[in-house]
PDB file with one MODEL, atoms N, CA, C and O in Angstrom:
MODEL        1
ATOM      1  N   UNK A   1     131.816 107.554 122.617  1.00  0.00           N
ATOM      2  CA  UNK A   1     132.615 106.867 121.553  1.00  0.00           C
ATOM      3  C   UNK A   1     131.814 105.859 120.772  1.00  0.00           C
ATOM      4  O   UNK A   1     132.004 105.752 119.560  1.00  0.00           O
ATOM      5  N   UNK A   2     131.053 105.218 121.312  1.00  0.00           N
ATOM      6  CA  UNK A   2     130.151 103.969 120.786  1.00  0.00           C
ATOM      7  C   UNK A   2     129.309 104.840 119.721  1.00  0.00           C
ATOM      8  O   UNK A   2     129.208 104.463 118.553  1.00  0.00           O
ATOM      9  N   UNK A   3     128.752 105.942 120.158  1.00  0.00           N
ATOM     10  CA  UNK A   3     127.797 106.586 119.223  1.00  0.00           C
ATOM     11  C   UNK A   3     128.530 107.071 118.031  1.00  0.00           C
ATOM     12  O   UNK A   3     127.879 107.057 116.986  1.00  0.00           O
ATOM     13  N   UNK A   4     129.873 107.539 117.965  1.00  0.00           N
ATOM     14  CA  UNK A   4     130.600 107.952 116.848  1.00  0.00           C
ATOM     15  C   UNK A   4     130.762 106.849 115.876  1.00  0.00           C
ATOM     16  O   UNK A   4     130.685 107.065 114.666  1.00  0.00           O
ATOM     17  N   UNK A   5     131.039 105.376 116.491  1.00  0.00           N
ATOM     18  CA  UNK A   5     131.204 104.406 115.640  1.00  0.00           C
ATOM     19  C   UNK A   5     129.879 104.080 114.920  1.00  0.00           C
ATOM     20  O   UNK A   5     129.930 103.516 113.827  1.00  0.00           O
ATOM     21  N   UNK A   6     128.770 104.385 115.442  1.00  0.00           N
ATOM     22  CA  UNK A   6     127.573 103.996 114.684  1.00  0.00           C
ATOM     23  C   UNK A   6     127.078 104.977 113.732  1.00  0.00           C
ATOM     24  O   UNK A   6     126.018 104.791 113.135  1.00  0.00           O
ATOM     25  N   UNK A   7     127.740 105.932 113.575  1.00  0.00           N
ATOM     26  CA  UNK A   7     127.270 107.074 112.386  1.00  0.00           C
ATOM     27  C   UNK A   7     127.530 106.409 111.139  1.00  0.00           C
ATOM     28  O   UNK A   7     128.558 105.770 110.915  1.00  0.00           O
ATOM     29  N   UNK A   8     126.421 106.596 110.196  1.00  0.00           N
ATOM     30  CA  UNK A   8     126.674 105.963 108.869  1.00  0.00           C
ATOM     31  C   UNK A   8     127.798 106.735 108.318  1.00  0.00           C
ATOM     32  O   UNK A   8     128.069 107.866 108.720  1.00  0.00           O
ATOM     33  N   UNK A   9     128.526 106.052 107.293  1.00  0.00           N
ATOM     34  CA  UNK A   9     129.607 106.595 106.472  1.00  0.00           C
ATOM     35  C   UNK A   9     129.376 106.115 105.228  1.00  0.00           C
ATOM     36  O   UNK A   9     128.639 105.139 105.090  1.00  0.00           O
ATOM     37  N   UNK A  10     129.991 106.748 104.113  1.00  0.00           N
ATOM     38  CA  UNK A  10     129.897 106.270 102.844  1.00  0.00           C
ATOM     39  C   UNK A  10     131.273 105.620 102.408  1.00  0.00           C
ATOM     40  O   UNK A  10     132.371 106.162 102.536  1.00  0.00           O
ATOM     41  N   UNK A  11     131.019 104.307 101.847  1.00  0.00           N
ATOM     42  CA  UNK A  11     132.325 103.595 101.533  1.00  0.00           C
ATOM     43  C   UNK A  11     132.180 102.959 100.102  1.00  0.00           C
ATOM     44  O   UNK A  11     131.131 102.438  99.723  1.00  0.00           O
ATOM     45  N   UNK A  12     133.267 103.039  99.376  1.00  0.00           N
ATOM     46  CA  UNK A  12     133.299 102.188  98.106  1.00  0.00           C
ATOM     47  C   UNK A  12     133.237 100.703  98.329  1.00  0.00           C
ATOM     48  O   UNK A  12     133.956 100.134  99.149  1.00  0.00           O
ATOM     49  N   UNK A  13     132.361 100.102  97.576  1.00  0.00           N
ATOM     50  CA  UNK A  13     132.119  98.792  97.419  1.00  0.00           C
ATOM     51  C   UNK A  13     132.740  98.026  96.273  1.00  0.00           C
ATOM     52  O   UNK A  13     133.786  98.401  95.744  1.00  0.00           O
ATOM     53  N   UNK A  14     132.005  96.830  95.857  1.00  0.00           N
ATOM     54  CA  UNK A  14     132.505  96.250  94.547  1.00  0.00           C
ATOM     55  C   UNK A  14     132.296  97.150  93.336  1.00  0.00           C
ATOM     56  O   UNK A  14     131.227  97.737  93.172  1.00  0.00           O
ATOM     57  N   UNK A  15     133.312  97.258  92.490  1.00  0.00           N
ATOM     58  CA  UNK A  15     133.156  97.981  91.293  1.00  0.00           C
ATOM     59  C   UNK A  15     133.138  99.451  91.437  1.00  0.00           C
ATOM     60  O   UNK A  15     132.871 100.162  90.468  1.00  0.00           O
ATOM     61  N   UNK A  16     133.444  99.998  92.741  1.00  0.00           N
ATOM     62  CA  UNK A  16     133.383 101.364  92.914  1.00  0.00           C
ATOM     63  C   UNK A  16     132.031 101.904  93.442  1.00  0.00           C
ATOM     64  O   UNK A  16     131.827 103.089  93.705  1.00  0.00           O
ATOM     65  N   UNK A  17     131.138 100.910  93.565  1.00  0.00           N
ATOM     66  CA  UNK A  17     129.712 101.280  93.832  1.00  0.00           C
ATOM     67  C   UNK A  17     129.791 101.792  95.422  1.00  0.00           C
ATOM     68  O   UNK A  17     130.524 101.251  96.249  1.00  0.00           O
ATOM     69  N   UNK A  18     128.999 102.818  95.684  1.00  0.00           N
ATOM     70  CA  UNK A  18     129.010 103.535  97.006  1.00  0.00           C
ATOM     71  C   UNK A  18     128.036 102.949  97.916  1.00  0.00           C
ATOM     72  O   UNK A  18     126.901 102.801  97.465  1.00  0.00           O
ATOM     73  N   UNK A  19     128.263 102.598  99.083  1.00  0.00           N
ATOM     74  CA  UNK A  19     127.601 101.954 100.084  1.00  0.00           C
ATOM     75  C   UNK A  19     127.524 103.007 101.402  1.00  0.00           C
ATOM     76  O   UNK A  19     128.419 103.787 101.726  1.00  0.00           O
ATOM     77  N   UNK A  20     126.324 102.843 102.025  1.00  0.00           N
ATOM     78  CA  UNK A  20     126.163 103.552 103.365  1.00  0.00           C
ATOM     79  C   UNK A  20     126.433 102.269 104.194  1.00  0.00           C
ATOM     80  O   UNK A  20     125.913 101.173 103.983  1.00  0.00           O
ATOM     81  N   UNK A  21     127.454 102.614 105.307  1.00  0.00           N
ATOM     82  CA  UNK A  21     127.903 101.471 106.170  1.00  0.00           C
ATOM     83  C   UNK A  21     127.817 102.020 107.560  1.00  0.00           C
ATOM     84  O   UNK A  21     128.309 103.100 107.884  1.00  0.00           O
ATOM     85  N   UNK A  22     127.115 101.155 108.428  1.00  0.00           N
ATOM     86  CA  UNK A  22     126.847 101.576 109.783  1.00  0.00           C
ATOM     87  C   UNK A  22     127.224 100.444 110.697  1.00  0.00           C
ATOM     88  O   UNK A  22     126.792  99.314 110.471  1.00  0.00           O
ATOM     89  N   UNK A  23     128.075 100.719 111.802  1.00  0.00           N
ATOM     90  CA  UNK A  23     128.458  99.791 112.787  1.00  0.00           C
ATOM     91  C   UNK A  23     127.229  99.716 113.789  1.00  0.00           C
ATOM     92  O   UNK A  23     126.798 100.766 114.268  1.00  0.00           O
ATOM     93  N   UNK A  24     126.686  98.560 114.099  1.00  0.00           N
ATOM     94  CA  UNK A  24     125.773  98.456 115.028  1.00  0.00           C
ATOM     95  C   UNK A  24     126.147  97.565 116.174  1.00  0.00           C
ATOM     96  O   UNK A  24     127.042  96.735 116.015  1.00  0.00           O
ATOM     97  N   UNK A  25     125.508  97.687 117.342  1.00  0.00           N
ATOM     98  CA  UNK A  25     125.749  97.028 118.603  1.00  0.00           C
ATOM     99  C   UNK A  25     125.297  95.624 118.551  1.00  0.00           C
ATOM    100  O   UNK A  25     125.873  94.717 119.152  1.00  0.00           O
ATOM    101  N   UNK A  26     124.270  95.475 117.830  1.00  0.00           N
ATOM    102  CA  UNK A  26     123.658  94.039 117.603  1.00  0.00           C
ATOM    103  C   UNK A  26     122.301  94.075 118.212  1.00  0.00           C
ATOM    104  O   UNK A  26     122.077  94.720 119.236  1.00  0.00           O
ATOM    105  N   UNK A  27     121.432  93.410 117.608  1.00  0.00           N
ATOM    106  CA  UNK A  27     119.934  93.636 118.050  1.00  0.00           C
ATOM    107  C   UNK A  27     119.529  92.297 118.756  1.00  0.00           C
ATOM    108  O   UNK A  27     120.325  91.446 119.154  1.00  0.00           O
ATOM    109  N   UNK A  28     118.134  92.246 118.848  1.00  0.00           N
ATOM    110  CA  UNK A  28     117.412  91.062 119.443  1.00  0.00           C
ATOM    111  C   UNK A  28     117.226  89.805 118.667  1.00  0.00           C
ATOM    112  O   UNK A  28     116.667  88.783 119.065  1.00  0.00           O
ATOM    113  N   UNK A  29     117.741  90.010 117.567  1.00  0.00           N
ATOM    114  CA  UNK A  29     117.547  88.759 116.549  1.00  0.00           C
ATOM    115  C   UNK A  29     118.775  88.412 115.824  1.00  0.00           C
ATOM    116  O   UNK A  29     119.659  89.255 115.672  1.00  0.00           O
ATOM    117  N   UNK A  30     118.873  87.301 115.400  1.00  0.00           N
ATOM    118  CA  UNK A  30     120.046  86.748 114.568  1.00  0.00           C
ATOM    119  C   UNK A  30     119.845  87.193 113.178  1.00  0.00           C
ATOM    120  O   UNK A  30     118.715  87.420 112.747  1.00  0.00           O
ATOM    121  N   UNK A  31     121.074  87.344 112.353  1.00  0.00           N
ATOM    122  CA  UNK A  31     120.962  87.589 110.974  1.00  0.00           C
ATOM    123  C   UNK A  31     121.927  86.646 110.254  1.00  0.00           C
ATOM    124  O   UNK A  31     122.812  86.084 110.899  1.00  0.00           O
ATOM    125  N   UNK A  32     121.788  86.459 108.963  1.00  0.00           N
ATOM    126  CA  UNK A  32     122.697  85.677 108.130  1.00  0.00           C
ATOM    127  C   UNK A  32     123.552  86.515 107.332  1.00  0.00           C
ATOM    128  O   UNK A  32     123.077  87.166 106.402  1.00  0.00           O
ATOM    129  N   UNK A  33     124.828  86.551 107.636  1.00  0.00           N
ATOM    130  CA  UNK A  33     125.935  87.356 106.947  1.00  0.00           C
ATOM    131  C   UNK A  33     125.783  86.874 105.423  1.00  0.00           C
ATOM    132  O   UNK A  33     125.754  85.683 105.113  1.00  0.00           O
ATOM    133  N   UNK A  34     125.692  87.893 104.541  1.00  0.00           N
ATOM    134  CA  UNK A  34     125.801  87.333 103.120  1.00  0.00           C
ATOM    135  C   UNK A  34     127.242  87.089 102.554  1.00  0.00           C
ATOM    136  O   UNK A  34     127.395  86.501 101.483  1.00  0.00           O
ATOM    137  N   UNK A  35     128.198  87.510 103.227  1.00  0.00           N
ATOM    138  CA  UNK A  35     129.625  87.192 102.905  1.00  0.00           C
ATOM    139  C   UNK A  35     130.138  85.871 103.261  1.00  0.00           C
ATOM    140  O   UNK A  35     130.998  85.344 102.556  1.00  0.00           O
ATOM    141  N   UNK A  36     129.670  85.292 104.313  1.00  0.00           N
ATOM    142  CA  UNK A  36     129.954  83.801 104.783  1.00  0.00           C
ATOM    143  C   UNK A  36     128.828  82.907 104.844  1.00  0.00           C
ATOM    144  O   UNK A  36     129.035  81.699 104.965  1.00  0.00           O
ATOM    145  N   UNK A  37     127.610  83.385 104.769  1.00  0.00           N
ATOM    146  CA  UNK A  37     126.454  82.619 104.990  1.00  0.00           C
ATOM    147  C   UNK A  37     126.415  81.888 106.423  1.00  0.00           C
ATOM    148  O   UNK A  37     125.960  80.755 106.579  1.00  0.00           O
ATOM    149  N   UNK A  38     126.948  82.680 107.440  1.00  0.00           N
ATOM    150  CA  UNK A  38     126.986  82.181 108.704  1.00  0.00           C
ATOM    151  C   UNK A  38     126.090  83.111 109.490  1.00  0.00           C
ATOM    152  O   UNK A  38     125.849  84.262 109.125  1.00  0.00           O
ATOM    153  N   UNK A  39     125.565  82.500 110.691  1.00  0.00           N
ATOM    154  CA  UNK A  39     124.680  83.397 111.520  1.00  0.00           C
ATOM    155  C   UNK A  39     125.469  84.451 112.269  1.00  0.00           C
ATOM    156  O   UNK A  39     126.528  84.163 112.825  1.00  0.00           O
ATOM    157  N   UNK A  40     124.942  85.705 112.286  1.00  0.00           N
ATOM    158  CA  UNK A  40     125.476  86.530 113.322  1.00  0.00           C
ATOM    159  C   UNK A  40     124.541  86.542 114.480  1.00  0.00           C
ATOM    160  O   UNK A  40     123.387  86.957 114.372  1.00  0.00           O
ATOM    161  N   UNK A  41     125.058  86.072 115.619  1.00  0.00           N
ATOM    162  CA  UNK A  41     124.095  85.963 116.730  1.00  0.00           C
ATOM    163  C   UNK A  41     123.539  87.101 117.297  1.00  0.00           C
ATOM    164  O   UNK A  41     124.173  88.156 117.285  1.00  0.00           O
ATOM    165  N   UNK A  42     122.387  87.016 117.812  1.00  0.00           N
ATOM    166  CA  UNK A  42     121.532  88.327 118.493  1.00  0.00           C
ATOM    167  C   UNK A  42     122.612  88.876 119.557  1.00  0.00           C
ATOM    168  O   UNK A  42     123.234  88.159 120.341  1.00  0.00           O
ATOM    169  N   UNK A  43     122.704  90.053 119.462  1.00  0.00           N
ATOM    170  CA  UNK A  43     123.407  90.862 120.392  1.00  0.00           C
ATOM    171  C   UNK A  43     124.993  91.059 119.945  1.00  0.00           C
ATOM    172  O   UNK A  43     125.781  91.749 120.591  1.00  0.00           O
ATOM    173  N   UNK A  44     125.263  90.477 118.966  1.00  0.00           N
ATOM    174  CA  UNK A  44     126.624  90.715 118.447  1.00  0.00           C
ATOM    175  C   UNK A  44     126.968  91.887 117.626  1.00  0.00           C
ATOM    176  O   UNK A  44     126.277  91.977 116.611  1.00  0.00           O
ATOM    177  N   UNK A  45     127.735  92.692 117.769  1.00  0.00           N
ATOM    178  CA  UNK A  45     128.160  93.866 116.957  1.00  0.00           C
ATOM    179  C   UNK A  45     128.396  93.490 115.684  1.00  0.00           C
ATOM    180  O   UNK A  45     128.898  92.383 115.487  1.00  0.00           O
ATOM    181  N   UNK A  46     128.052  94.406 114.522  1.00  0.00           N
ATOM    182  CA  UNK A  46     128.279  93.972 113.323  1.00  0.00           C
ATOM    183  C   UNK A  46     127.890  95.153 112.320  1.00  0.00           C
ATOM    184  O   UNK A  46     127.437  96.202 112.779  1.00  0.00           O
ATOM    185  N   UNK A  47     128.056  94.989 111.062  1.00  0.00           N
ATOM    186  CA  UNK A  47     127.950  96.110 110.265  1.00  0.00           C
ATOM    187  C   UNK A  47     126.549  95.935 109.479  1.00  0.00           C
ATOM    188  O   UNK A  47     126.109  94.814 109.226  1.00  0.00           O
ATOM    189  N   UNK A  48     125.944  97.012 109.146  1.00  0.00           N
ATOM    190  CA  UNK A  48     124.962  97.050 108.337  1.00  0.00           C
ATOM    191  C   UNK A  48     125.191  97.875 106.980  1.00  0.00           C
ATOM    192  O   UNK A  48     125.651  99.012 107.084  1.00  0.00           O
ATOM    193  N   UNK A  49     124.929  97.420 105.866  1.00  0.00           N
ATOM    194  CA  UNK A  49     125.277  98.074 104.612  1.00  0.00           C
ATOM    195  C   UNK A  49     124.391  98.170 103.630  1.00  0.00           C
ATOM    196  O   UNK A  49     123.664  97.190 103.473  1.00  0.00           O
ATOM    197  N   UNK A  50     124.240  99.144 102.873  1.00  0.00           N
ATOM    198  CA  UNK A  50     123.242  99.299 101.741  1.00  0.00           C
ATOM    199  C   UNK A  50     123.791 100.165 100.556  1.00  0.00           C
ATOM    200  O   UNK A  50     124.569 101.108 100.702  1.00  0.00           O
ATOM    201  N   UNK A  51     123.321  99.754  99.450  1.00  0.00           N
ATOM    202  CA  UNK A  51     123.872 100.604  98.297  1.00  0.00           C
ATOM    203  C   UNK A  51     123.183 101.957  98.305  1.00  0.00           C
ATOM    204  O   UNK A  51     122.055 102.189  98.739  1.00  0.00           O
ATOM    205  N   UNK A  52     124.015 102.794  97.771  1.00  0.00           N
ATOM    206  CA  UNK A  52     123.512 104.242  97.481  1.00  0.00           C
ATOM    207  C   UNK A  52     123.025 104.351  96.075  1.00  0.00           C
ATOM    208  O   UNK A  52     122.309 105.301  95.760  1.00  0.00           O
ATOM    209  N   UNK A  53     123.385 103.395  95.171  1.00  0.00           N
ATOM    210  CA  UNK A  53     123.088 103.256  93.896  1.00  0.00           C
ATOM    211  C   UNK A  53     121.953 102.443  93.262  1.00  0.00           C
ATOM    212  O   UNK A  53     121.993 102.070  92.090  1.00  0.00           O
ATOM    213  N   UNK A  54     121.024 102.210  94.029  1.00  0.00           N
ATOM    214  CA  UNK A  54     119.948 101.382  93.503  1.00  0.00           C
ATOM    215  C   UNK A  54     119.162 102.143  92.354  1.00  0.00           C
ATOM    216  O   UNK A  54     118.866 103.337  92.318  1.00  0.00           O
ATOM    217  N   UNK A  55     118.903 101.166  91.442  1.00  0.00           N
ATOM    218  CA  UNK A  55     118.084 101.673  90.289  1.00  0.00           C
ATOM    219  C   UNK A  55     116.797 102.255  90.620  1.00  0.00           C
ATOM    220  O   UNK A  55     116.248 103.015  89.822  1.00  0.00           O
ATOM    221  N   UNK A  56     116.235 101.934  91.816  1.00  0.00           N
ATOM    222  CA  UNK A  56     114.761 102.438  92.234  1.00  0.00           C
ATOM    223  C   UNK A  56     114.845 103.376  93.271  1.00  0.00           C
ATOM    224  O   UNK A  56     113.851 103.631  93.949  1.00  0.00           O
ATOM    225  N   UNK A  57     116.130 104.019  93.503  1.00  0.00           N
ATOM    226  CA  UNK A  57     116.055 105.351  94.454  1.00  0.00           C
ATOM    227  C   UNK A  57     116.822 104.741  95.867  1.00  0.00           C
ATOM    228  O   UNK A  57     117.020 103.551  96.114  1.00  0.00           O
ATOM    229  N   UNK A  58     117.143 105.766  96.604  1.00  0.00           N
ATOM    230  CA  UNK A  58     117.852 105.492  97.832  1.00  0.00           C
ATOM    231  C   UNK A  58     117.064 104.731  98.858  1.00  0.00           C
ATOM    232  O   UNK A  58     117.628 103.999  99.672  1.00  0.00           O
ATOM    233  N   UNK A  59     115.533 104.927  98.820  1.00  0.00           N
ATOM    234  CA  UNK A  59     114.669 104.281  99.657  1.00  0.00           C
ATOM    235  C   UNK A  59     114.884 102.690  99.572  1.00  0.00           C
ATOM    236  O   UNK A  59     114.929 101.914 100.526  1.00  0.00           O
ATOM    237  N   UNK A  60     115.002 102.402  98.264  1.00  0.00           N
ATOM    238  CA  UNK A  60     114.930 100.946  97.928  1.00  0.00           C
ATOM    239  C   UNK A  60     116.254 100.270  98.394  1.00  0.00           C
ATOM    240  O   UNK A  60     116.275  99.146  98.897  1.00  0.00           O
ATOM    241  N   UNK A  61     117.411 101.076  98.179  1.00  0.00           N
ATOM    242  CA  UNK A  61     118.686 100.608  98.680  1.00  0.00           C
ATOM    243  C   UNK A  61     118.646 100.321 100.117  1.00  0.00           C
ATOM    244  O   UNK A  61     119.108  99.258 100.532  1.00  0.00           O
ATOM    245  N   UNK A  62     118.072 101.286 100.997  1.00  0.00           N
ATOM    246  CA  UNK A  62     117.844 101.085 102.340  1.00  0.00           C
ATOM    247  C   UNK A  62     117.044  99.872 102.787  1.00  0.00           C
ATOM    248  O   UNK A  62     117.353  99.189 103.764  1.00  0.00           O
ATOM    249  N   UNK A  63     115.954  99.644 101.975  1.00  0.00           N
ATOM    250  CA  UNK A  63     115.162  98.441 102.174  1.00  0.00           C
ATOM    251  C   UNK A  63     115.824  97.167 101.861  1.00  0.00           C
ATOM    252  O   UNK A  63     115.321  96.101 102.216  1.00  0.00           O
ATOM    253  N   UNK A  64     116.955  97.233 101.196  1.00  0.00           N
ATOM    254  CA  UNK A  64     117.826  96.023 100.744  1.00  0.00           C
ATOM    255  C   UNK A  64     119.022  95.947 101.600  1.00  0.00           C
ATOM    256  O   UNK A  64     119.905  95.154 101.274  1.00  0.00           O
ATOM    257  N   UNK A  65     119.155  96.636 102.602  1.00  0.00           N
ATOM    258  CA  UNK A  65     120.319  96.563 103.505  1.00  0.00           C
ATOM    259  C   UNK A  65     120.519  95.179 103.972  1.00  0.00           C
ATOM    260  O   UNK A  65     119.637  94.321 104.001  1.00  0.00           O
ATOM    261  N   UNK A  66     121.730  95.029 104.330  1.00  0.00           N
ATOM    262  CA  UNK A  66     122.270  93.655 104.648  1.00  0.00           C
ATOM    263  C   UNK A  66     123.069  93.732 105.996  1.00  0.00           C
ATOM    264  O   UNK A  66     123.758  94.714 106.274  1.00  0.00           O
ATOM    265  N   UNK A  67     122.946  92.705 106.771  1.00  0.00           N
ATOM    266  CA  UNK A  67     123.887  92.716 107.986  1.00  0.00           C
ATOM    267  C   UNK A  67     125.047  91.753 107.777  1.00  0.00           C
ATOM    268  O   UNK A  67     124.878  90.633 107.295  1.00  0.00           O
ATOM    269  N   UNK A  68     126.265  92.239 108.167  1.00  0.00           N
ATOM    270  CA  UNK A  68     127.399  91.612 107.753  1.00  0.00           C
ATOM    271  C   UNK A  68     128.334  91.311 108.995  1.00  0.00           C
ATOM    272  O   UNK A  68     128.351  92.154 109.891  1.00  0.00           O
ATOM    273  N   UNK A  69     129.007  90.330 109.101  1.00  0.00           N
ATOM    274  CA  UNK A  69     129.932  90.172 110.277  1.00  0.00           C
ATOM    275  C   UNK A  69     130.863  91.400 109.839  1.00  0.00           C
ATOM    276  O   UNK A  69     130.996  91.721 108.658  1.00  0.00           O
ATOM    277  N   UNK A  70     131.432  91.989 110.796  1.00  0.00           N
ATOM    278  CA  UNK A  70     132.586  93.152 110.643  1.00  0.00           C
ATOM    279  C   UNK A  70     133.716  92.640 109.739  1.00  0.00           C
ATOM    280  O   UNK A  70     134.162  93.243 108.763  1.00  0.00           O
ATOM    281  N   UNK A  71     134.129  91.412 110.209  1.00  0.00           N
ATOM    282  CA  UNK A  71     135.322  90.924 109.414  1.00  0.00           C
ATOM    283  C   UNK A  71     135.108  90.591 108.039  1.00  0.00           C
ATOM    284  O   UNK A  71     136.013  90.733 107.216  1.00  0.00           O
ATOM    285  N   UNK A  72     133.846  90.109 107.697  1.00  0.00           N
ATOM    286  CA  UNK A  72     133.565  89.876 106.223  1.00  0.00           C
ATOM    287  C   UNK A  72     133.515  90.963 105.444  1.00  0.00           C
ATOM    288  O   UNK A  72     134.037  91.001 104.329  1.00  0.00           O
ATOM    289  N   UNK A  73     132.799  92.053 106.045  1.00  0.00           N
ATOM    290  CA  UNK A  73     132.757  93.372 105.272  1.00  0.00           C
ATOM    291  C   UNK A  73     134.105  93.937 105.167  1.00  0.00           C
ATOM    292  O   UNK A  73     134.326  94.524 104.108  1.00  0.00           O
ATOM    293  N   UNK A  74     135.051  93.895 106.018  1.00  0.00           N
ATOM    294  CA  UNK A  74     136.320  94.549 105.880  1.00  0.00           C
ATOM    295  C   UNK A  74     137.197  93.777 105.051  1.00  0.00           C
ATOM    296  O   UNK A  74     138.183  94.292 104.524  1.00  0.00           O
ATOM    297  N   UNK A  75     136.857  92.425 104.888  1.00  0.00           N
ATOM    298  CA  UNK A  75     137.614  91.669 103.898  1.00  0.00           C
ATOM    299  C   UNK A  75     137.154  91.715 102.531  1.00  0.00           C
ATOM    300  O   UNK A  75     137.765  91.168 101.612  1.00  0.00           O
ATOM    301  N   UNK A  76     136.012  92.406 102.381  1.00  0.00           N
ATOM    302  CA  UNK A  76     135.515  92.648 100.966  1.00  0.00           C
ATOM    303  C   UNK A  76     134.792  91.363 100.468  1.00  0.00           C
ATOM    304  O   UNK A  76     134.963  91.054  99.289  1.00  0.00           O
ATOM    305  N   UNK A  77     134.076  90.659 101.178  1.00  0.00           N
ATOM    306  CA  UNK A  77     133.437  89.295 100.827  1.00  0.00           C
ATOM    307  C   UNK A  77     132.089  89.668 100.111  1.00  0.00           C
ATOM    308  O   UNK A  77     131.057  89.060 100.393  1.00  0.00           O
ATOM    309  N   UNK A  78     132.111  90.629  99.225  1.00  0.00           N
ATOM    310  CA  UNK A  78     130.794  90.907  98.555  1.00  0.00           C
ATOM    311  C   UNK A  78     130.527  89.858  97.408  1.00  0.00           C
ATOM    312  O   UNK A  78     129.494  89.921  96.742  1.00  0.00           O
TER     313      UNK A  78
ENDMDL
END
C-alpha cells in the first residue's frame, strides 16, 4: 500500500495550474516547506510537487520541485 501512495498523480494547483504530486516517506536530509517556511525534518513523510506547465519544459518543472508538509499542500498554501 505504501508504494501506491508514492505513485505520482496530477493535481490542480493555484489558478488551475497542473502539478505532479508525489507522497514520499522522507529522506536523509531536511527540507524547508515553501508553504510555512518551516523545516521538514529528515525522515518525515511529506509531499513533493512540481509544475507540469513550466515555460521551459517538463524537465525544468521537475528540477524546480519543492518539498511540502502534507498538511500545507492539502491546505493549498501555495
